[in-house]
C-alpha positions in Angstrom: 82.2 -35.6 2.2 80.2 -36.4 -0.9 82.1 -38.5 -3.4 81.9 -37.4 -7.0 81.1 -40.3 -9.4 83.3 -39.7 -12.4 82.8 -41.4 -15.7 85.4 -42.7 -16.6 86.9 -43.1 -13.1 89.8 -40.9 -12.0 93.0 -42.9 -12.9 96.5 -41.7 -13.9 99.3 -44.0 -15.3 103.0 -43.3 -15.3 105.3 -45.1 -17.8 108.1 -45.2 -15.3 106.2 -47.9 -13.4 107.2 -50.1 -11.7 110.1 -47.9 -10.8 109.5 -46.8 -7.2 108.6 -43.2 -6.8 109.1 -42.3 -10.4 106.4 -44.7 -11.6 104.0 -43.9 -8.7 101.2 -41.2 -8.5 101.5 -39.0 -5.5 98.8 -36.3 -6.1 96.0 -34.9 -8.2 95.9 -31.1 -8.6 92.7 -29.2 -9.5 93.0 -26.0 -11.4 89.9 -23.8 -11.3 88.2 -20.8 -9.8 87.5 -22.0 -6.3 86.0 -25.3 -7.3 84.4 -26.8 -4.3 86.1 -30.2 -4.9 89.3 -31.9 -4.1 91.0 -35.0 -5.6 92.8 -37.6 -3.5 95.0 -40.6 -4.4 93.6 -43.9 -3.4 96.5 -46.1 -4.8 99.7 -44.5 -6.0 100.9 -47.7 -7.7 97.7 -48.2 -9.7 97.1 -44.5 -10.1 93.5 -44.6 -8.8 92.1 -41.4 -7.4 88.9 -40.0 -6.0 87.1 -36.7 -6.4 85.3 -35.4 -3.4 83.2 -32.3 -2.6 84.8 -30.1 0.1 81.4 -28.9 1.4 77.7 -29.0 0.5 76.9 -28.6 -3.1 73.5 -27.0 -4.0 72.0 -27.7 -7.3 69.8 -24.7 -7.0 72.9 -22.5 -6.7 75.0 -24.2 -9.5 74.0 -27.1 -11.5 77.3 -27.8 -13.2 81.0 -27.4 -12.6 84.0 -27.6 -15.1 87.6 -27.5 -14.1 91.1 -29.0 -15.0 92.8 -31.7 -13.1 96.5 -32.9 -13.4 98.2 -35.9 -11.8 101.7 -35.6 -10.2 104.2 -38.6 -9.8 106.4 -39.0 -6.8 109.6 -37.8 -8.5 113.1 -39.2 -7.8 112.6 -39.9 -4.1 110.4 -39.5 -1.0 110.6 -35.8 -1.1 109.1 -35.7 -4.5 111.9 -33.8 -6.0 112.1 -33.9 -9.7 108.4 -35.0 -10.0 106.5 -34.7 -13.3 103.0 -33.7 -14.2 100.5 -35.4 -16.4 98.7 -33.7 -19.2 95.6 -31.6 -18.2 92.3 -33.3 -18.2 88.9 -31.4 -18.2 86.4 -32.5 -15.6 82.6 -31.8 -16.1 80.5 -32.3 -13.0 76.7 -32.2 -13.0 75.0 -31.8 -9.6 72.1 -34.2 -9.1 68.9 -32.6 -7.8 67.1 -33.5 -4.6 63.3 -32.9 -4.3 63.5 -30.6 -1.3 61.1 -27.8 -2.4 57.3 -27.9 -2.5 55.3 -26.2 -5.3 54.2 -22.6 -4.5 51.4 -20.7 -6.2 52.2 -17.5 -7.9 49.2 -15.6 -6.4 47.9 -15.6 -2.9 44.4 -16.0 -4.2 42.6 -16.0 -7.5 39.4 -14.2 -8.6 37.1 -14.8 -11.5 33.6 -14.0 -12.6 31.2 -16.0 -14.8 27.7 -15.4 -16.2 25.1 -17.8 -15.1 23.7 -20.4 -17.5 26.9 -20.9 -19.5 29.5 -23.8 -19.7 33.0 -22.4 -19.9 36.0 -24.3 -21.3 38.4 -22.1 -19.3 37.3 -19.8 -16.5 40.8 -19.0 -15.3 44.2 -20.6 -14.9 46.1 -21.1 -11.7 49.9 -21.5 -11.8 52.4 -22.9 -9.2 56.2 -23.0 -9.3 58.9 -25.2 -7.7 62.4 -24.0 -6.7 64.1 -27.4 -7.3 66.7 -27.2 -10.1 65.9 -30.4 -12.0 63.1 -30.7 -14.5 61.8 -33.7 -12.6 61.4 -31.8 -9.4 60.9 -28.3 -10.6 58.1 -28.9 -13.0 54.4 -29.0 -11.9 52.8 -32.2 -13.2 49.4 -32.0 -11.7 46.7 -29.7 -10.1 43.9 -30.9 -7.9 40.7 -29.3 -6.5 40.4 -30.2 -2.8 37.0 -28.7 -2.1 34.3 -31.3 -2.4 31.0 -31.1 -4.2 31.8 -28.2 -6.4 30.7 -27.8 -10.0 34.2 -27.2 -11.2 37.2 -29.2 -12.6 40.9 -28.5 -13.2 43.3 -29.9 -15.8 47.1 -30.6 -15.4 47.8 -27.1 -16.7 45.8 -25.4 -14.0 42.8 -24.5 -16.2 39.5 -24.4 -14.2 36.2 -25.0 -15.9 32.6 -25.4 -14.7 31.0 -28.8 -15.1 27.4 -27.6 -15.0 25.5 -24.4 -15.6 25.6 -22.1 -12.7 22.6 -20.1 -11.3 22.8 -16.7 -9.7 19.6 -17.4 -7.7 21.0 -20.6 -6.3 24.5 -19.3 -5.4 26.2 -16.1 -6.1 29.9 -17.0 -5.2 32.0 -20.1 -4.9 35.3 -20.6 -3.1 37.4 -23.5 -4.4 40.7 -24.7 -2.9 43.4 -25.9 -5.3 46.6 -27.7 -4.6 49.6 -28.5 -6.9 52.0 -31.5 -7.3 55.5 -31.4 -8.9 56.7 -34.3 -11.1 58.2 -35.9 -8.0 54.7 -36.0 -6.5 55.6 -33.5 -3.9 52.5 -31.6 -2.9 52.3 -27.9 -2.2 52.2 -27.2 1.5 49.4 -24.6 1.2 46.4 -24.7 -1.1 45.3 -21.6 -2.9 41.7 -20.1 -2.7 39.9 -19.4 -6.0 36.9 -17.1 -5.7 34.4 -17.4 -8.6 31.5 -14.9 -8.7 28.4 -15.8 -10.6 26.9 -12.9 -12.4 23.2 -12.9 -13.4 22.3 -12.9 -17.0 21.6 -9.3 -17.9 17.8 -9.3 -17.9 16.0 -6.1 -19.0 13.8 -4.8 -16.2 13.3 -2.5 -13.3 15.9 -2.7 -10.6 16.4 -1.1 -7.2 12.8 -1.2 -6.0 11.3 -2.6 -2.8 8.4 -5.1 -2.8 6.8 -3.4 0.2 6.5 0.3 1.1 5.2 1.3 4.5 3.0 4.3 4.7 2.5 6.2 8.0 -0.9 7.9 8.2 -0.6 11.7 8.3 2.8 11.9 6.6 1.5 13.3 3.3 3.2 12.0 0.1 5.6 9.0 0.3 8.0 8.2 -2.6 7.4 4.6 -3.9 10.6 4.0 -5.9 13.4 6.4 -4.7 16.2 4.2 -6.1 14.5 2.5 -9.1 16.1 2.4 -12.5 15.5 0.5 -15.8 18.2 -1.9 -16.9 18.2 -2.3 -20.7 21.4 -4.4 -21.0 22.9 -1.8 -23.3 20.1 -1.9 -25.9 19.5 1.4 -27.6 15.9 2.6 -27.0 14.0 5.2 -28.8 11.1 5.6 -26.2 9.9 4.2 -22.9 6.2 4.0 -21.7 5.4 3.0 -18.1 2.1 2.6 -16.4 1.8 2.6 -12.6 -1.5 1.3 -11.3 -2.6 1.5 -7.7 -5.1 -1.3 -7.0 -7.5 -0.5 -4.2 -10.6 -2.4 -5.2 -10.6 -4.4 -1.9 -10.6 -1.2 0.2 -14.1 0.1 1.2 -16.1 0.9 -2.0 -13.2 0.7 -4.4 -10.7 2.9 -2.5 -10.2 4.9 0.7 -13.0 7.4 0.9 -14.6 9.4 3.7 -17.1 7.2 5.5 -19.5 9.8 6.8 -23.2 9.2 6.3 -24.6 9.8 2.8 -26.4 13.0 4.0 -23.2 14.4 5.6 -21.2 13.7 2.5 -23.8 15.4 0.4 -23.6 18.5 2.6 -19.8 18.4 2.5 -19.8 18.4 -1.3 -22.5 21.1 -1.6 -25.2 18.8 -3.0 -28.7 20.2 -3.3 -30.9 19.5 -0.3 -34.1 17.4 -0.4 -32.6 14.0 -1.2 -34.1 10.9 0.3 -31.8 8.1 1.5 -33.5 4.9 0.4 -30.9 2.6 2.0 -30.3 4.1 5.5 -29.1 2.2 8.5 -31.9 0.2 10.1 -33.7 2.0 12.9 -37.1 2.6 14.4 -37.9 5.2 11.7 -36.1 3.4 8.9 -37.2 -0.1 9.5 -37.6 -1.1 5.8 -33.9 -2.0 5.6 -34.0 -4.2 8.7 -34.6 -7.3 6.7 -31.8 -6.7 4.3 -28.4 -8.3 4.6 -25.8 -5.7 5.6 -22.0 -5.8 5.4 -20.7 -3.1 7.6 -17.0 -2.7 7.0 -14.5 -1.9 9.7 -14.4 1.7 8.4 -18.2 2.2 9.0 -19.2 1.8 5.4 -22.8 0.6 5.3 -23.2 -1.9 2.5 -26.3 -4.0 1.6 -25.8 -7.3 -0.1 -28.5 -8.8 -2.4 -28.3 -12.5 -3.4 -31.5 -12.6 -5.5 -33.8 -13.3 -2.5 -33.9 -9.9 -0.7 -36.1 -6.9 -1.4 -37.7 -4.1 0.5 -40.7 -1.9 0.2 -40.2 1.8 0.8 -42.9 3.3 3.1 -45.2 5.6 1.2 -44.4 8.6 3.4 -40.7 8.3 2.5 -41.3 8.3 -1.3 -41.1 11.5 -3.2 -44.6 11.9 -4.7 -43.6 14.2 -7.6 -40.3 13.7 -9.2 -40.9 16.5 -11.8 -39.0 16.7 -15.1 -35.8 17.1 -13.2 -34.5 14.6 -10.6 -31.4 12.6 -9.7 -30.9 9.0 -8.7 -27.5 8.0 -7.3 -26.1 4.8 -5.8 -22.9 2.8 -5.2 -23.1 -0.6 -7.0 -20.9 -3.7 -7.1 -22.1 -6.2 -9.7 -20.8 -9.2 -11.6 -22.0 -11.2 -14.5 -25.2 -13.1 -14.0 -24.9 -16.9 -14.4 -27.1 -18.5 -17.0 -27.5 -18.2 -20.8 -30.4 -15.8 -20.6 -30.0 -13.5 -17.7 -33.1 -12.1 -16.0 -33.6 -8.4 -15.3 -32.1 -7.4 -11.9 -33.9 -4.5 -10.4 -32.2 -1.9 -8.2 -35.1 0.4 -7.8 -38.7 0.1 -9.1 -41.9 2.1 -8.8 -44.8 0.0 -9.9 -48.5 -0.4 -9.4 -49.3 -1.6 -5.9 -52.5 -3.5 -7.0 -54.7 -4.4 -10.0 -52.1 -3.7 -12.8 -48.4 -4.4 -13.4 -47.2 -1.1 -14.8 -43.7 0.1 -14.1 -43.7 3.9 -13.8 -39.9 4.1 -13.3 -37.2 1.6 -12.6 -33.5 1.1 -12.6 -32.2 -2.4 -13.5 -29.4 -4.4 -14.9 -29.9 -6.8 -17.8 -27.2 -8.7 -19.6 -24.5 -6.4 -18.2 -26.4 -3.4 -19.4 -27.8 -0.7 -17.2 -31.3 0.4 -18.1 -33.4 3.2 -16.7 -37.1 3.1 -17.4 -39.3 6.2 -17.1 -42.9 6.2 -18.2 -44.7 9.4 -17.4 -48.3 10.5 -17.3 -49.0 12.9 -20.2 -52.1 14.6 -21.4 -51.2 13.6 -24.9 -51.5 9.9 -24.5 -51.1 9.2 -28.2 -47.6 10.6 -28.4 -44.5 8.4 -28.3 -42.0 9.5 -25.6 -38.5 8.4 -24.7 -39.0 5.6 -22.1 -36.0 3.3 -21.8 -32.4 4.4 -21.7 -29.7 1.8 -22.2 -26.0 1.9 -21.3 -23.5 -0.9 -22.1 -20.4 -0.4 -19.9 -17.6 -2.7 -18.7 -18.0 -1.3 -15.2 -21.5 -2.8 -14.8 -20.2 -6.4 -14.5 -16.6 -6.0 -13.4 -17.3 -7.0 -9.8 -15.8 -3.6 -8.6 -17.4 -0.7 -6.8 -18.6 2.2 -8.9 -20.6 5.3 -8.3 -23.6 5.7 -10.6 -25.6 9.0 -10.9 -28.6 9.4 -13.3 -29.5 13.0 -14.0 -32.9 13.3 -15.6 -33.8 16.5 -17.5 -36.6 14.9 -19.4 -36.4 13.9 -22.2 -32.6 13.9 -21.7 -31.1 11.4 -19.3 -27.4 11.4 -18.5 -25.4 8.7 -16.7 -22.3 9.5 -14.6 -20.0 6.5 -13.6 -17.3 7.5 -11.2 -17.7 11.1 -12.3 -17.4 10.4 -16.0 -20.3 11.1 -18.4 -21.9 8.4 -20.6 -24.7 8.9 -23.0 -27.1 6.0 -23.7 -26.3 3.9 -26.7 -30.0 3.1 -27.1 -33.1 5.1 -26.3 -36.5 3.3 -26.8 -39.7 5.2 -27.1 -43.0 4.0 -25.6 -46.6 5.2 -25.1 -47.2 7.3 -21.9 -48.9 5.7 -19.0 -52.6 6.4 -18.8 -53.5 8.3 -15.6 -55.2 6.2 -13.0 -56.1 6.2 -9.3 -54.0 3.1 -8.5 -51.5 3.5 -5.8 -47.8 2.8 -6.6 -45.2 1.0 -4.6 -41.5 1.9 -4.5 -39.2 -1.1 -3.9 -35.5 -1.9 -3.6 -33.7 -5.1 -4.8 -36.7 -6.3 -6.8 -39.9 -5.1 -8.5 -43.3 -5.4 -6.9 -45.9 -7.2 -9.1 -49.2 -6.3 -7.5 -51.6 -7.2 -10.4 -52.1 -9.7 -13.1 -51.0 -12.5 -10.8 -52.8 -14.7 -8.3 -50.6 -13.6 -5.4 -48.8 -10.3 -5.3 -45.1 -10.8 -5.1 -41.6 -9.5 -5.8 -39.9 -10.3 -9.1 -36.7 -9.5 -11.0 -34.4 -9.8 -8.0 -31.1 -8.0 -7.9 -27.8 -9.8 -7.2 -25.0 -7.6 -6.1 -24.1 -5.0 -3.5 -25.6 -1.5 -3.1 -24.8 1.5 -0.8 -26.0 5.1 -0.5 -29.0 4.8 -2.8 -30.7 8.2 -2.9 -33.3 10.0 -5.0 -33.6 13.8 -5.2 -36.7 15.3 -7.0 -36.8 18.7 -8.6 -33.0 19.1 -9.2 -30.1 17.5 -10.9 -26.5 17.4 -9.5 -23.6 19.2 -11.1 -20.6 17.2 -12.3 -18.5 19.0 -9.6 -20.7 17.6 -6.8 -20.8 14.2 -8.4 -17.0 14.1 -8.6 -16.8 15.2 -5.0 -19.2 12.5 -3.8 -17.1 9.6 -5.3 -13.7 11.1 -4.9 -11.0 8.9 -3.5 -8.8 10.2 -0.6 -5.8 8.1 -1.7 -4.0 7.9 -5.0 -0.8 8.3 -6.9 1.1 11.6 -7.0 4.3 13.1 -8.4 6.6 15.0 -6.2 7.8 18.3 -7.6 6.1 18.3 -11.0 8.2 21.3 -12.1 11.4 19.2 -11.8 10.4 16.5 -14.2 12.9 16.1 -17.0 12.3 17.5 -20.4 10.3 15.4 -22.8 8.5 13.5 -20.1 4.7 13.2 -20.7 2.4 12.0 -18.0 -1.3 11.4 -17.5 -3.5 10.5 -14.5 -6.9 8.9 -14.7 -9.7 10.8 -12.8 -9.2 8.8 -9.6 -5.4 9.2 -9.7 -5.1 5.4 -9.4 -3.4 5.1 -12.8 -0.3 7.1 -13.9 1.1 6.8 -17.5 4.5 8.3 -18.2 6.3 8.5 -21.6 9.7 9.7 -22.5 12.6 9.2 -25.0 15.5 9.7 -22.6 16.1 6.7 -20.3 17.7 8.7 -17.5 14.9 11.3 -17.5 12.4 8.4 -17.3 14.3 6.9 -14.4 14.3 10.2 -12.5 10.6 10.7 -13.2 9.6 7.3 -11.9 11.6 8.0 -8.7 9.2 10.9 -8.0 6.1 8.8 -8.1 4.5 8.7 -4.7 1.5 7.5 -2.7 -0.7 9.9 -0.8 -3.7 9.4 1.5 -5.3 12.6 2.7 -7.6 11.0 5.3 -6.7 11.8 8.9 -7.6 8.2 9.8 -7.1 6.1 6.7 -8.2 2.5 6.3 -5.1 0.4 7.2 -4.0 -2.5 5.1 -2.4 -3.4 1.8 -2.7 -1.5 -1.5 -1.3 -3.4 -4.5 1.0 -1.7 -7.1 1.4 -2.9 -10.6 4.0 -1.5 -13.0 4.0 -2.3 -16.7 6.5 -1.0 -19.2 6.9 -1.1 -23.0 9.9 0.1 -25.0 10.6 0.9 -28.6 14.0 0.5 -30.3 15.5 2.3 -33.2 14.2 0.7 -36.4 14.6 -2.9 -35.1 12.0 -5.6 -35.8 12.5 -7.0 -32.3 13.0 -5.1 -29.1 13.6 -6.1 -25.5 10.7 -7.0 -23.3 10.4 -5.4 -19.8 8.7 -7.7 -17.2 5.9 -6.3 -15.1 6.6 -5.8 -11.4 4.2 -6.0 -8.4 4.7 -4.3 -5.1 2.5 -3.3 -2.1 1.9 -0.2 -0.1 1.2 -1.1 3.5 -0.9 1.6 5.1 -0.1 1.3 8.8 -2.8 1.4 11.6 -3.4 5.1 12.5 -3.3 6.1 16.2 -6.9 5.9 17.2 -8.3 9.2 18.7 -9.8 9.2 22.2 -12.7 11.8 22.2 -13.3 13.1 25.6 -16.3 15.3 26.7 -15.8 17.2 30.0 -17.6 19.8 31.9 -19.7 20.4 35.0 -21.6 17.2 35.5 -24.1 18.3 38.2 -26.3 21.5 38.3 -28.4 22.5 41.2 -30.6 25.5 40.4 -33.6 27.2 42.0 -37.1 26.9 40.4 -36.9 30.4 39.1 -34.0 29.6 36.8 -35.9 26.8 35.1 -39.1 28.9 34.7 -37.2 32.0 33.3 -37.4 33.0 29.7 -33.8 31.9 29.1 -34.2 28.6 30.9 -31.2 26.7 32.1 -28.1 26.3 30.0 -27.2 22.7 30.2 -23.7 22.5 28.8 -22.3 26.0 29.4 -18.8 24.8 30.4 -18.6 21.9 27.9 -15.3 21.1 26.3 -14.6 18.4 23.7 -11.0 17.4 23.1 -9.4 14.5 21.3 -6.1 12.8 22.1 -4.0 10.0 20.7 -1.2 7.9 22.1 2.2 8.4 20.4 5.4 6.4 21.1 8.1 8.2 23.1 11.4 6.4 22.5 13.1 8.3 25.4 10.9 6.9 28.1 9.7 3.9 26.1 6.1 4.8 27.0 3.1 6.1 25.1 2.5 9.9 25.4 -0.9 11.5 25.1 -1.0 14.1 22.3 -3.9 16.4 21.6 -5.2 16.3 18.0 -7.8 18.2 16.1 -10.3 16.5 13.9 -14.0 16.8 12.9 -17.1 15.3 14.5 -20.1 14.1 12.5 -22.8 13.8 15.2 -23.5 14.3 18.8 -26.5 12.6 20.6 -28.3 14.0 23.6 -30.2 11.3 25.5 -32.6 11.6 28.4 -32.1 9.0 31.1 -35.2 8.0 32.9 -38.6 9.4 32.2 -39.1 11.1 28.9 -39.7 14.8 28.6 -43.2 16.0 29.3 -44.0 18.5 26.5 -46.8 20.1 28.4 -44.4 21.3 31.2 -40.8 21.0 30.0 -38.6 21.0 26.9 -35.3 21.9 25.4 -34.6 25.0 23.5 -31.9 25.9 21.0 -31.7 29.6 20.5 -35.3 30.6 19.8 -36.5 27.2 18.8 -38.2 24.9 21.3 -38.0 21.2 20.9 -40.7 19.8 23.1 -41.0 16.2 22.0 -37.5 15.0 22.6 -33.9 16.1 23.0 -32.0 16.9 19.8 -29.2 15.1 17.9 -26.7 17.2 16.1 -25.5 15.8 12.7 -23.0 17.1 10.2 -19.3 17.1 9.6 -17.8 20.0 11.5 -15.1 21.0 13.9 -15.1 20.1 17.6 -15.2 23.8 18.5 -18.3 24.4 16.4 -20.0 21.5 18.0 -19.1 22.9 21.4 -20.6 26.2 20.5 -23.9 24.7 19.3 -24.2 22.3 22.3 -23.6 25.2 24.7 -26.7 26.9 23.3 -29.0 24.0 24.4 -31.4 25.3 27.2 -33.7 23.3 29.4 -37.1 24.8 30.4 -39.5 23.5 33.0 -42.7 25.4 33.6 -43.8 23.2 36.5 -40.5 22.1 38.1 -42.2 21.0 41.4 -44.0 18.3 39.5 -40.9 17.0 37.7 -38.2 14.7 39.1 -34.5 15.6 38.8 -33.3 15.2 35.3 -30.3 13.4 33.8 -29.0 14.0 30.3 -26.3 12.0 28.5 -24.1 13.4 25.7 -22.0 11.3 23.3 -20.2 12.4 20.1 -18.8 10.5 17.1 -16.4 10.8 14.2 -16.5 8.9 10.9 -20.1 7.6 11.3 -19.4 5.9 14.6 -16.0 4.6 13.9 -14.7 6.6 16.9 -17.0 7.5 19.7 -16.5 9.7 22.8 -17.1 8.9 26.4 -20.6 9.1 27.8 -20.9 12.5 29.5 -23.8 12.5 32.0 -25.3 15.7 33.4 -27.6 15.7 36.4 -30.0 18.6 37.1 -31.4 19.0 40.6 -34.2 21.5 41.4 -33.7 23.6 44.5 -37.1 24.1 46.1 -37.6 27.0 48.6 -39.2 24.8 51.2 -36.3 22.3 51.2 -33.3 24.4 50.5 -31.0 22.4 52.7 -31.8 19.0 51.3 -31.7 17.5 47.8 -33.5 14.3 47.0 -32.1 12.5 44.0 -34.9 10.8 42.1 -32.4 9.1 39.8 -30.8 6.7 42.2 -32.8 3.8 40.7 -31.5 2.6 37.4 -33.2 4.2 34.4 -36.0 2.3 32.9 -34.9 3.1 29.3 -32.9 5.5 27.3 -34.6 7.9 24.9 -32.4 7.8 21.8 -32.4 10.6 19.4 -32.0 10.3 15.6 -32.9 11.6 12.2 -34.7 13.7 10.0 -35.0 17.5 10.4 -32.0 19.7 9.8 -30.4 23.0 11.0 -27.2 24.5 9.9 -24.5 25.6 12.3 -25.5 28.6 14.4 -22.0 30.2 14.2 -21.2 31.1 10.6 -18.3 33.3 11.6 -16.4 30.2 12.8 -17.2 28.1 9.7 -14.4 26.7 7.6 -14.4 27.4 3.9 -15.9 24.0 3.2 -19.7 23.6 3.1 -19.9 22.1 6.6 -23.2 21.8 8.5 -24.6 20.8 11.8 -28.1 19.3 11.7 -30.5 19.1 14.6 -32.7 16.1 14.4 -35.4 14.5 16.6 -37.7 11.5 16.5 -41.2 11.5 17.8 -42.8 8.5 19.4 -44.5 7.5 16.1 -42.7 6.5 12.9 -45.1 8.6 10.8 -43.8 12.2 10.9 -44.7 15.4 9.2 -42.9 18.6 8.8 -44.6 21.3 10.8 -42.6 24.2 9.5 -39.3 25.7 8.8 -37.9 28.2 11.2 -34.9 30.3 10.4 -32.5 31.1 13.1 -30.2 34.1 12.8 -27.7 35.7 15.0 -28.1 39.4 15.6 -25.5 40.5 13.1 -27.0 38.1 10.5 -30.4 39.9 10.9 -28.8 43.3 10.4 -27.0 42.1 7.3 -29.9 40.3 5.6 -30.5 43.0 3.0 -26.9 43.0 1.8 -26.2 39.3 1.7 -24.6 38.4 -1.5 -23.2 35.1 -0.5 -22.6 32.5 -3.2 -25.2 29.8 -3.7 -22.8 27.1 -2.2 -22.7 29.1 1.1 -26.4 30.0 1.4 -27.4 26.9 3.2 -25.0 27.6 6.0 -25.6 31.3 6.4 -29.4 30.9 6.3 -29.2 28.3 9.2 -32.4 26.6 8.1 -34.0 24.4 10.7 -36.6 21.8 9.9 -38.6 20.6 13.0 -40.0 17.1 12.8 -42.8 16.5 15.3 -45.4 13.9 16.2 -48.5 14.6 14.1 -50.7 13.6 17.0 -49.5 16.7 18.8 -50.3 19.2 16.1 -53.1 21.6 17.3 -55.2 23.8 15.0 
């Protein structure tokens, strides 16, 4: 039993002492409501007593007790009869506390949020309690953070603060463990977790956009920012202006364009015929470009680079002799500023005296980032000033980017187109006409020829830059529609569902659709409009790689001097590698025919059963293998080669419809469908008027798409002549390897023989052939018509853009040594 310490001690005195019994204390009686105490007599004579607890006393249940106690003497005898009571004494008992309880936190965990970059005096307060009853043990005297290396501190009242500025980029959330101590230094049995979220400082700008957008070829339009929105941090705005720029200067010649040959592109765009390509691919017949430095891109773009040391002379037979008062010069050019204080003239094209004098008849050059076209004509009135030099000062000339330049001359007016946009000269200089003379002239590229007035004829005024597709067309100028088509990009920005744009949204594209500007007053409408911006590439086989995106935004506020600034953002569109087509030529690869078939008027049809198909490999997730899928696309040329001994024109030849090509097999050029190519090739006939004197023949056929980027298999056809005297036996004269291949290329043209199957675009198929000599002349122009075309000749009202196809004009280029009077 617990003894209660009383102050003063429990003592009762009786005045009858020392009389036995009457003067002795026999008992103490407690009067109270179930007080858990009892009093006992320790010494009856002295009256000492003791107060004890009858059971456990809990301070947490009751801190204090108050009751009355009385002493009783022993009375007159041992039985206690006649005993007397003392007066009533009040006892106050205070229960002392024991530190039996640990502090406990009021919450299971704590959560708070702070903004980065600020120092807080108080982020939040944690609180613990203790169930002990006394102030000493029930009060919390200290808190402590037990997590090490945290930028936080806590005071004795549980207030948590940060000791350094927090960074959202460094860490977005902290978890801190806190423990508590009561004033008896008893520690809480469990620490509490405090979660502190770091919020970024509200920064105005675009949010919800991805830095990379993958574009799958052939998928049409792809949204660039489907979840993007502009955060203004609550600032009221009066208007928003955003510019989205697609940067493609590193792709091809400034963007993704069709990479067909220059002649094929001109036909596709409906350009006038008769142009001369001054920068063709080097070959036997176009050897003047062989010495130039080429940079053939992976997409078959043919680019010539000039570093101030290269130049080329154009053969006389390739130079248009009479430009007339109307002609067009066109070229792709990439040019930067010329180093040095005084830049020299840089000549792209120059027509000057070959000998004796140093007169420039016409030239195109760059000087101090100005483009200058010089044209000095021969006139009968030699004493009359005429416009001679036309100057343009444009940023594009020296921005180190690709641009398409077209000079339309309608003398005396000269107009410049740059990327389809018209520019008038800022300066036109008059000069005297050139006096007529018998001096030959020289047309050059990359520099100007100085043939007179010097000790040694030489090139001068070299060009530094890159050129591609330089052409000259006498007698006609190009329309703006054709010019725009020739330089048109096949990729650009687009807007999905223009009709669903919010009210008040204004937008504008540049001609190339590489820049989009949007303006609006309502922020939500602007957000919705930007989400509709997309990238589109209409090429079936686009150039893979990165396209950069740059988005800049400016805002205006309501009547405030200062307004928020929106940072620019940069992203990329990744055009994925397209599935490469596999072009397959199939058909009967061996023909054995009697002599009569080869001598007959129709001859022998070589490729009657020819089929051209194209397939690509697509992924099949079900079987985890590639599956072949047939696709449809165009072709731009097919070559027929003779393996072995070349054709003997006096006894054999090829015929296409009614036209006989005796000097060599044809090549077919022009962008058209595979089916149209099939139909034209099936009309090629082989004639042999003396088959007994000719060995068996082998022909090889190959086709291409995108100027050789994708080529077909080599389909070989063998022809055996069945002679009457040796009907049961065939001797193959082609067992030995061929001594050479007779390759067929450029320059005469024929349009497709099947206009009823022609798409609406101005597509053509050109038949070309090269003679043994480089020097060629045009013998004549034969027109081929199908029967129904001949009947309908009188009623033909076809538009001018379709006349070339429907007339099916065919130019035959032959060896001049074979022309007979």
